[in-house]
N, C-alpha and C positions, 0 to 999 in steps of 0.2 A: 420106870419113873413116869409119873403122870404128866401129860402135856398141858401147857397153859393155854387157856382160851384167850387169844389176843383181842377178840371182839369185846368180851366182857371187861377185860382190863382197860381197853381204850374208852369204852362207854363209862366205866366207873371213874376213871380219871377225869373225863370230860364233865361228869356230874359233880365231882368235887370242886373243880374250878368254877363252874357256873353257879353252884349253890353257895360257895364261899363268897363269890362276887355279889350275888343277890343279897345275901345276909348282910354284907358289909355296906352296900349302897342303898338298896331299896328298903330293906327292913331294919335299918340302923336304929330308928326310934323304938321299934318293937324289941330289938336286941336287949335293951336295958330293962325291960319289964318282965322278961321271962327268966326262969332259972338257968344258970350256966350249963347245966347238964343237958338242956334241950338242944342247944346248938350242935354239939357233936352228933346227937341222935339224928338230927335233920340231915347232916352231911353223910354220916357213915351208914345208916340203915338202908337207904336206897342203893348204896354200892353193894352191900351184901345181897339185896334182892336182885340186882342186875346180875351178879355172879351166879346166884342160884338159878335164875331164869335161863341164862345161856349155857351153863354147865350141866344142869340136871334135867331141865324141862325141854328146852328147845334142842339142846345138844348140837349147836351150830356155831361155826367159827367162820366169819367172812374171809379172813386172811388165810386160813388153812382148810381147804376143801376136804381133806382126808381126816379131819379131826374126829368126826363121828365114827368112822371105820377103825382108825388106829388107836384112838385114845380111850374109848369107852367100852369096846366090846372084848377086850382081853388081848393078850399078846399074840395068840395064834391066828386070830381072824383079821 
């Protein structure tokens, strides 16, 4: 079973909370002028990019130092 990258999950959750707060407070006037499909894209797309960045490009997990060795190089190594 594939290990979860806790760093990407934490940063993704943090992005969701911050972006939702910004959209609801700072960008509230702008919220009514754009299409309703844009708001989920603003919140969800960076979460996917964070996940790809930490899982496939950096291959780093701050909370699990053995993530690179155990989770990505196969069960033997």
